[in-house]
C-alpha positions as CSV (number, residue, x, y, z in Angstrom):
1,M,-0.8,93.9,18.5
2,K,-1.4,92.9,15.2
3,K,-4.4,90.8,14.2
4,Q,-5.1,88.2,11.6
5,F,-6.8,89.6,8.6
6,N,-10.6,89.0,8.3
7,P,-12.6,90.7,5.3
8,L,-15.8,90.0,7.4
9,R,-14.7,91.8,10.9
10,V,-13.2,95.0,8.1
11,A,-16.3,95.2,6.6
12,R,-18.5,94.4,10.1
13,L,-16.3,97.5,11.9
14,S,-16.9,100.1,9.2
15,S,-20.1,102.3,9.2
16,P,-22.5,101.5,6.1
17,E,-22.1,104.7,4.1
18,V,-18.3,104.4,3.8
19,M,-18.2,101.2,3.2
20,A,-20.5,101.7,0.1
21,E,-18.2,103.7,-1.3
22,L,-15.8,101.5,-1.3
23,V,-18.3,99.0,-2.8
24,A,-19.0,101.5,-5.7
25,A,-15.3,102.6,-6.0
26,S,-14.8,98.7,-7.1
27,G,-17.8,98.5,-9.7
28,G,-19.9,97.2,-7.5
29,D,-23.9,98.0,-6.7
30,R,-23.7,100.4,-3.7
31,E,-27.5,100.4,-3.3
32,A,-27.5,96.6,-3.3
33,F,-24.9,96.3,-0.6
34,L,-26.8,99.0,1.7
35,A,-30.2,97.3,1.6
36,D,-28.2,94.1,2.1
37,P,-24.7,94.2,2.8
38,K,-24.4,90.0,3.8
39,T,-26.3,89.0,0.5
40,W,-24.4,91.0,-1.0
41,F,-20.9,90.0,-0.1
42,D,-22.0,86.5,-0.7
43,A,-22.8,86.9,-4.0
44,L,-19.6,87.8,-4.6
45,D,-17.4,85.6,-7.2
46,G,-14.6,85.6,-9.4
47,K,-12.8,89.2,-9.8
48,A,-15.1,90.9,-8.0
49,R,-14.8,89.0,-5.1
50,R,-11.0,88.3,-5.6
51,D,-10.7,92.6,-6.1
52,M,-12.6,93.2,-2.8
53,L,-10.6,91.5,-1.2
54,T,-7.9,93.0,-2.2
55,R,-8.7,96.0,-1.0
56,L,-10.3,95.1,2.1
57,H,-6.5,93.7,2.9
58,S,-4.9,96.9,2.3
59,V,-7.7,98.6,4.5
60,H,-6.6,96.0,7.3
61,A,-2.9,96.9,6.8
62,L,-3.1,100.6,7.4
63,A,-5.7,100.5,10.2
64,D,-3.8,97.4,11.8
65,E,-2.7,98.3,15.4
66,D,-4.6,100.5,16.5
67,G,-4.0,102.7,13.0
68,H,0.2,103.0,13.0
69,G,-0.6,102.6,8.9
70,L,-2.3,105.7,9.5
71,S,-0.1,107.4,11.3
72,V,2.5,106.8,8.7
73,A,0.0,108.8,6.1
74,V,-0.5,111.2,8.1
75,V,3.2,112.2,9.2
76,E,4.2,111.4,4.8
77,A,1.4,113.9,4.3
78,G,2.2,116.7,6.2
79,A,5.8,116.6,5.0
80,T,4.4,117.6,1.2
81,G,1.8,119.4,2.6
82,A,-1.4,117.2,2.0
83,A,-4.7,117.8,3.4
84,L,-6.1,114.5,5.3
85,E,-9.4,115.6,6.2
86,F,-11.7,113.0,8.7
87,S,-14.4,113.4,10.7
88,E,-13.1,113.5,14.2
89,D,-16.4,110.4,15.0
90,A,-14.9,108.2,11.8
91,S,-13.7,104.9,13.5
92,V,-9.9,103.7,11.9
93,I,-11.5,101.5,9.5
94,D,-13.9,104.1,8.0
95,K,-10.6,106.7,7.8
96,A,-8.5,103.7,5.9
97,I,-10.7,103.0,4.0
98,L,-11.1,106.9,2.7
99,L,-7.4,107.0,2.5
100,L,-7.1,104.3,0.2
101,L,-10.5,106.3,-1.9
102,R,-9.3,109.8,-1.6
103,H,-5.4,109.5,-1.4
104,P,-4.2,106.3,-3.5
105,A,-0.5,107.1,-4.3
106,L,-0.3,108.2,0.0
107,A,-2.2,104.9,0.9
108,G,0.1,103.0,-1.5
109,K,3.6,104.7,0.1
110,A,2.0,104.1,3.6
111,L,2.0,100.8,2.8
112,H,5.2,100.3,1.2
113,L,6.3,101.9,4.5
114,L,4.8,99.7,7.0
115,H,6.5,96.6,5.0
116,A,9.6,98.0,4.9
117,E,9.5,98.6,9.3
118,Q,8.4,94.7,9.0
119,L,11.9,94.0,7.2
120,Q,14.0,95.4,9.8
121,S,12.8,93.0,12.6
122,S,14.0,90.2,10.7
123,R,17.3,89.1,10.3
124,Y,17.8,89.7,6.5
125,W,18.1,93.7,7.4
126,Y,21.5,94.6,7.0
127,T,23.4,97.6,7.8
128,R,26.6,99.4,5.6
129,Q,27.8,102.8,6.7
130,G,30.3,104.6,4.5
131,M,28.5,104.7,1.4
132,P,29.6,107.6,-1.1
133,E,28.8,110.8,-0.2
134,G,25.8,113.1,-2.4
135,E,22.3,112.8,-2.7
136,P,21.0,109.8,-5.1
137,D,20.6,109.9,-8.4
138,R,16.9,109.9,-8.9
139,S,16.8,109.8,-12.6
140,E,14.9,107.0,-14.8
141,A,17.8,105.9,-16.2
142,A,19.7,105.0,-12.6
143,L,16.5,103.3,-11.6
144,A,17.1,101.0,-14.6
145,E,20.4,100.9,-14.1
146,L,20.0,99.1,-10.8
147,K,17.3,96.8,-11.6
148,L,19.3,95.3,-14.8
149,A,22.4,95.1,-12.6
150,V,20.0,93.4,-9.4
151,G,18.5,90.9,-12.1
152,G,21.7,90.2,-13.9
153,F,23.7,89.6,-10.6
154,Y,21.2,86.9,-9.7
155,R,20.5,85.2,-13.0
156,S,23.8,84.9,-13.5
157,R,24.5,83.5,-10.0
158,E,21.5,81.9,-9.1
159,G,19.5,81.6,-12.4
160,R,16.4,83.5,-11.6
161,G,16.0,87.4,-11.5
162,D,14.9,87.3,-15.7
163,H,12.4,90.0,-14.7
164,Q,12.6,92.8,-12.7
165,Q,10.6,96.1,-11.5
166,V,11.5,98.8,-9.2
167,E,9.8,101.5,-7.0
168,H,11.3,104.4,-5.2
169,M,10.0,106.9,-3.1
170,T,11.3,109.2,-0.1
171,S,10.1,108.8,3.4
172,S,9.1,112.3,5.6
173,D,13.1,111.2,7.4
174,G,14.8,112.0,4.0
175,T,15.2,108.1,4.1
176,H,15.4,106.9,0.3
177,Y,13.6,103.4,-0.5
178,Y,14.1,101.2,-3.2
179,F,11.5,97.9,-3.6
180,L,12.6,95.9,-6.1
181,S,10.7,93.4,-7.1
182,L,12.4,90.2,-9.3
183,S,10.7,86.9,-11.0
184,D,12.2,83.8,-9.2
185,Y,12.3,80.1,-10.4
186,P,8.8,79.1,-11.9
187,Q,6.5,76.6,-9.9
188,S,3.4,74.5,-11.0
189,T,0.3,74.6,-8.7
190,E,-3.1,74.1,-8.4
191,D,-5.8,77.1,-7.7
192,F,-9.2,77.8,-8.0
193,D,-10.2,79.6,-10.8
194,D,-13.0,82.3,-10.7
195,A,-15.5,79.6,-11.3
196,G,-14.5,77.5,-8.6
197,H,-12.7,75.0,-10.3
198,L,-9.4,73.8,-9.4
199,V,-6.7,73.6,-12.2
200,P,-3.4,73.1,-12.6
201,R,-1.3,76.3,-13.6
202,A,2.1,77.1,-13.8
203,T,3.3,80.9,-11.5
204,R,5.7,83.0,-11.8
205,P,6.2,84.3,-8.7
206,G,8.8,87.3,-7.4
207,F,10.9,88.0,-4.9
208,E,12.1,91.0,-3.2
209,V,15.5,92.8,-2.8
210,V,15.0,96.6,-0.5
211,Y,17.2,98.9,-0.3
212,A,17.0,102.0,2.4
213,Y,19.3,104.6,2.3
214,H,19.9,108.1,4.1
215,P,22.6,110.4,2.8
216,D,22.7,112.3,5.8
217,T,24.0,109.3,7.9
218,R,25.9,107.6,4.6
219,T,24.2,104.4,6.0
220,L,22.6,101.7,3.7
221,H,20.3,99.2,5.0
222,T,19.9,96.0,2.9
223,S,16.7,93.4,2.8
224,A,18.5,90.1,0.9
225,H,18.6,86.8,0.9
226,G,21.8,84.7,0.0
227,G,24.0,85.9,3.1
228,A,27.6,87.5,2.7
229,K,28.3,86.2,-1.3
230,C,25.5,88.6,-2.4
231,L,25.5,91.1,0.1
232,G,28.4,92.8,-0.8
233,P,28.0,93.0,-4.3
234,L,24.2,94.0,-3.6
235,Q,25.9,96.8,-2.1
236,D,28.6,98.2,-4.5
237,M,25.7,97.8,-7.4
238,F,23.8,100.4,-5.5
239,A,26.6,102.5,-4.7
240,S,27.4,102.5,-8.3
241,A,24.0,102.9,-9.6
242,I,22.4,105.3,-7.4
243,L,25.5,107.1,-5.9
244,R,28.0,106.9,-8.4
245,G,30.5,105.7,-6.4
246,Q,32.0,102.8,-3.7
247,P,31.5,102.3,-0.3
248,Y,34.1,103.2,2.1
249,P,36.1,99.7,2.5
250,E,35.2,98.0,6.0
251,D,38.8,97.0,6.5
252,A,40.9,100.2,4.2
253,C,43.9,99.3,6.0
254,R,43.9,96.0,3.7
255,Q,42.0,97.8,0.5
256,P,42.9,101.3,0.5
257,Y,42.0,102.0,-3.5
258,Q,38.4,102.5,-4.4
259,L,38.4,102.0,-8.2
260,N,34.9,101.6,-9.3
261,G,34.0,105.0,-9.6
262,L,36.7,105.6,-12.6
263,L,34.2,103.9,-14.5
264,R,31.8,106.7,-15.1
265,R,32.9,109.1,-17.8
266,D,31.5,112.2,-14.9
267,F,34.2,110.9,-12.5
268,P,35.4,114.2,-11.3
269,F,39.0,115.0,-11.0
270,P,39.2,118.7,-9.4
271,V,42.9,119.7,-9.1
272,Q,44.0,123.4,-8.4
273,P,45.5,125.2,-10.3
274,E,49.5,125.7,-8.5
275,E,49.1,121.7,-8.5
276,G,50.2,122.3,-12.2
277,V,47.9,119.3,-13.1
278,R,46.8,120.0,-17.0
279,Q,44.8,116.4,-17.7
280,V,44.1,113.0,-16.2
281,Q,43.6,110.1,-18.1
282,V,42.0,106.6,-17.0
283,Q,44.1,104.8,-19.4
284,T,43.6,101.0,-18.4
285,V,40.7,99.7,-16.4
286,K,40.7,95.9,-15.7
287,V,37.4,94.7,-14.8
288,K,35.4,91.7,-13.3
289,V,31.4,90.9,-13.3
290,L,29.4,90.7,-10.2
291,G,27.9,87.2,-10.2
292,G,28.1,83.8,-10.4
293,V,31.4,81.2,-9.5
294,A,32.6,81.3,-13.5
295,E,32.3,85.8,-14.0
296,S,34.5,85.8,-10.6
297,K,37.1,83.8,-12.6
298,R,36.8,85.9,-15.9
299,G,38.0,89.5,-16.9
300,M,37.9,92.2,-19.1
301,I,40.6,95.0,-20.1
302,F,40.1,97.8,-22.0
303,S,43.2,99.8,-22.5
304,T,44.0,103.2,-24.5
305,K,47.1,105.2,-25.5
306,E,45.0,108.1,-27.5
307,R,46.0,111.4,-25.8
308,D,44.0,113.5,-28.0
309,N,41.2,111.8,-27.1
310,H,40.9,111.8,-22.7
311,E,37.6,110.0,-22.7
312,D,38.3,107.0,-25.4
313,I,38.0,104.7,-22.7
314,Y,34.7,105.8,-22.0
315,D,33.9,105.8,-25.4
316,M,35.4,102.3,-26.0
317,L,32.9,101.2,-22.8
318,D,30.0,102.3,-24.5
319,Q,30.9,100.7,-28.0
320,Y,32.0,97.1,-26.7
321,L,29.7,96.7,-23.8
322,N,26.0,96.3,-24.1
323,Q,24.9,98.2,-21.2
324,R,21.3,96.5,-21.4
325,N,22.8,93.1,-20.7
326,L,25.7,94.5,-18.5
327,P,25.7,98.1,-17.1
328,L,28.5,99.3,-15.4
329,S,27.2,98.9,-12.2
330,R,27.8,95.3,-12.4
331,L,31.4,95.7,-13.3
332,H,33.8,95.7,-10.4
333,V,37.5,97.3,-11.0
334,T,40.0,95.0,-10.0
335,N,43.5,97.5,-11.9
336,A,43.7,100.5,-13.3
337,Q,46.0,103.1,-14.7
338,L,45.9,106.9,-14.5
339,A,47.9,109.2,-16.8
340,F,48.7,112.8,-15.4
341,F,50.0,115.6,-17.7
342,F,51.3,118.4,-16.2
343,N,51.6,122.1,-17.6
344,E,55.0,124.0,-16.8
345,R,54.2,124.4,-13.2
346,G,54.3,120.3,-12.8
347,P,56.5,118.1,-11.7
348,G,57.6,117.1,-14.8
349,R,55.6,116.6,-18.2
350,S,53.6,113.8,-17.5
351,M,53.2,110.8,-14.9
352,T,51.5,107.2,-15.4
353,I,50.7,105.2,-12.0
354,D,48.8,101.9,-11.5
355,L,46.5,100.9,-9.1
356,S,44.8,97.7,-7.5
357,A,42.8,97.5,-4.8
358,R,45.3,97.2,-2.7
359,T,48.6,98.6,-4.3
360,C,49.3,101.8,-6.3
361,T,53.2,102.3,-7.7
362,L,52.9,106.3,-6.6
363,K,55.7,104.8,-4.3
364,N,58.3,104.6,-7.4
365,K,58.0,108.1,-8.3
366,S,59.8,111.3,-7.3
367,E,59.2,112.7,-3.9
368,E,57.5,115.9,-5.6
369,Q,54.9,113.4,-7.5
370,R,54.7,110.7,-4.9
371,L,53.6,113.6,-2.6
372,L,51.2,115.5,-5.4
373,G,49.6,112.2,-6.4
374,E,48.7,110.8,-2.9
375,R,47.3,114.1,-2.1
376,L,45.4,113.8,-5.6
377,L,44.1,110.3,-4.9
378,R,42.5,111.4,-1.2
379,R,40.8,114.6,-2.5
380,W,39.5,111.9,-5.5
381,N,38.0,109.1,-2.7
382,I,39.9,106.6,-4.3
383,E,42.3,106.4,-1.5
384,A,40.4,105.3,1.6
385,A,42.6,104.8,4.3
386,A,44.3,108.4,5.6
């Protein structure tokens, strides 16, 4: 059963020597604490008191529910080969303190995973199946794109999210967690300063979006406020920035074509030699921006007829989009045009098809071209409906 945080209780249930180690690590006088713990605590004020209470709160979270946080840390340590050595007679509180002092990164990870567990029981924890295949992109560039996309989405839609931070970690069961902190609306409040005076202060609190993704099941869990109007775009932005793809549509019969991946320069177009396809080129993409009402009514078209440079559309996106302000994962492709260039084995010299989420012009081609095009679109995961 969860207990309410009481710093005096945490200190009372710890052994003096272990608590003294925490005091010393916090910059306090170890000998003064051992001589008279109550007097030492009563004398704390200002920043020193705030820092000690913050550490004790972390100890409480790790030791609560009979040491559930410690159990999480032990499992995570085992997955990485780290050794946690506690004496057999150490109390749960002592073990939590020692974990915080000797393995701070592991303690921080355990606290994040405990927080994710709490979110799973809330009404704002949503599950989406059918995410793109493959391992998440762990690069700093992908993380930066995700936070810029989510921040820009909320800034455009709700006027908040100007500042963002993201932290990624992988749990022992292979789940990838992404904790995004974003700036909320400014507030004016009264707070006690370190001298004990109640003073007005402008604050900038934060709010969070949390993703939990497991590649084996291709399942994404999302914790976010805002309902369905926010949830879908947030899932799409994660899929685009981290998985370089698009979620399988919830109704593939109504929206059989997935086009967002075409914005990526490294989008694969695998073909077989006997199919006679020499080159595939994205010639046109029409996009809308994921965000507020105004953005949903606007669109941009990038189009090229340059046949000597088959990556011309991507050069245009790099040249004309400031991806610091508008990363690719905030764009949703509504229409696209693909050009197929054939060699002597192919069904003709070239073929151009137009696609939207619901339609494709392959039906207007010859039977040989139509069958080839349908097979390739399924292979490239552009056509979701089998």
